[in-house]
C-alpha positions in Angstrom: 307.0 143.5 134.9 305.2 141.1 137.3 305.0 137.9 135.3 302.9 136.0 137.8 300.3 138.8 138.0 300.1 139.0 134.3 299.6 135.2 133.9 296.9 135.3 136.6 295.1 138.2 134.7 295.3 136.2 131.4 294.1 133.0 133.1 291.1 134.9 134.7 290.3 136.5 131.3 290.1 133.1 129.8 287.9 131.9 132.7 290.3 129.1 133.7 291.0 127.9 137.2 294.6 127.3 138.2 293.8 123.6 138.1 292.4 123.8 134.5 295.4 125.8 133.3 297.8 123.3 135.0 296.0 120.3 133.4 296.2 121.9 130.0 299.9 122.5 130.4 300.6 119.2 132.1 301.8 121.0 135.3 300.6 121.0 138.9 298.1 123.4 140.3 300.7 124.2 143.0 303.3 125.2 140.4 300.8 127.6 138.7 300.0 129.1 142.1 303.7 129.6 142.9 304.2 131.3 139.5 301.2 133.6 139.9 302.4 134.5 143.4 306.0 135.1 142.2 307.4 132.3 144.4 309.0 130.6 141.5 309.8 131.3 137.8 308.9 129.0 135.0 311.5 127.9 132.4 311.2 129.6 129.0 309.7 126.3 127.6 307.2 126.1 130.4 306.3 129.8 130.0 305.8 129.3 126.2 303.4 126.4 127.0 301.5 128.5 129.5 301.2 131.4 127.2 300.1 129.3 124.2 297.3 127.8 126.4 296.3 131.3 127.4 296.1 132.4 123.7 299.3 134.5 123.5 303.0 134.2 122.9 306.2 135.6 124.3 306.3 138.6 122.0 302.8 139.7 122.9 303.2 138.9 126.6 306.4 141.0 127.0 305.1 143.8 124.7 304.7 147.2 126.4 301.7 147.8 124.2 298.9 147.7 126.8 296.2 149.1 124.5 293.9 146.5 123.2 292.9 147.1 119.5 289.2 147.8 119.4 288.5 148.9 115.8 289.8 147.3 112.5 290.1 148.6 109.0 289.9 146.8 105.7 293.7 146.6 105.7 293.6 144.5 108.9 291.4 141.9 107.2 292.6 138.9 105.3 290.8 137.1 102.5 291.2 133.7 100.8 289.4 132.3 97.8 288.5 128.7 96.8 287.7 128.7 93.1 286.6 125.1 93.0 283.9 125.5 95.7 283.2 129.1 94.6 283.6 130.9 97.9 285.6 133.7 99.4 286.4 133.8 103.1 287.3 137.1 104.8 288.7 137.1 108.4 287.3 140.4 109.8 289.4 140.5 112.9 293.2 139.6 112.7 294.3 136.8 115.1 290.7 136.1 116.2 291.7 132.5 116.8 293.0 133.7 120.2 289.6 135.2 121.1 286.5 133.4 122.3 284.7 134.1 119.0 285.7 134.5 115.4 283.7 136.6 113.0 284.2 136.0 109.3 282.4 137.0 106.0 281.7 134.2 103.5 280.8 135.1 100.0 279.3 132.2 98.0 279.0 132.6 94.2 276.0 131.0 92.5 276.1 127.2 93.0 279.0 127.7 95.5 279.4 126.1 98.9 281.6 126.3 101.9 283.6 123.4 103.2 281.8 120.8 105.4 282.9 121.0 109.0 282.8 118.2 111.5 281.0 118.4 114.9 282.8 120.5 117.5 282.2 122.2 120.8 280.8 125.7 120.7 278.1 127.6 118.9 277.6 129.0 115.4 275.7 132.1 114.4 275.2 133.5 110.9 273.4 136.5 109.3 272.6 136.6 105.6 273.6 140.0 104.2 272.6 139.3 100.6 271.2 136.5 98.5 270.0 133.3 100.2 271.7 130.1 101.3 271.0 126.6 102.3 272.2 125.7 105.8 273.1 121.9 105.9 273.2 120.4 109.5 273.5 116.6 109.4 270.7 115.4 107.1 268.6 118.6 107.6 268.5 121.6 105.3 267.3 125.1 106.1 266.8 127.9 103.6 268.0 131.3 105.0 267.3 134.5 103.1 268.7 138.0 103.2 267.9 139.6 106.5 267.5 136.2 108.3 269.9 134.5 110.7 270.8 131.1 112.0 272.1 129.8 115.3 273.0 126.3 116.3 275.3 124.1 118.3 277.5 122.1 115.8 276.8 118.6 117.0 276.9 117.2 113.5 278.5 117.9 110.2 277.5 121.3 108.8 278.1 123.6 105.9 276.3 126.3 103.8 275.6 126.3 100.1 274.2 128.8 97.5 271.7 127.1 95.1 270.6 130.5 93.8 271.6 132.4 90.7 273.2 135.4 92.5 276.0 135.8 95.0 275.2 135.4 98.7 277.1 137.0 101.6 277.0 135.7 105.2 278.4 137.1 108.4 279.3 134.0 110.4 280.5 134.0 114.0 281.9 130.8 115.5 282.8 130.2 119.1 285.3 128.9 119.8 287.2 130.0 116.7 287.3 127.2 114.1 287.9 128.9 110.7 
């Protein structure tokens, strides 16, 4: 296995320059270049830092499985529930946190709401599959009904709520992952 070549490929997939990767790992650009060109080998601790920054780990990095998983079944999904706020959160793609976007399904019961999130980098997209919701962004409120969508840059606190009498389901995609 050519470790340097694989690190370079992962870095390019994440659209990072050698300097950006080096800065995030507190290394020099020259060291990253030497690793990618097989002129030096990183210590295990340094390799772990580089791989974490690139969204992977030692097990995945050294795995022979080269096939990227494309489709996912119900068994791949993971669901949590918050009875107090009356919502269910389903992660549709396992380990989506290492990807550039994270799709989830939020089910809000009548008078339910999702947790309020603080401003962050990235973008948010949602599509209401059933029912209707109120999208709260800062001091503004937007009603979004079945078949409608929303898209915004999360520059202020935001959350969704269901003031209706029936359940609402929302497909929500965040970039970068934040759920």
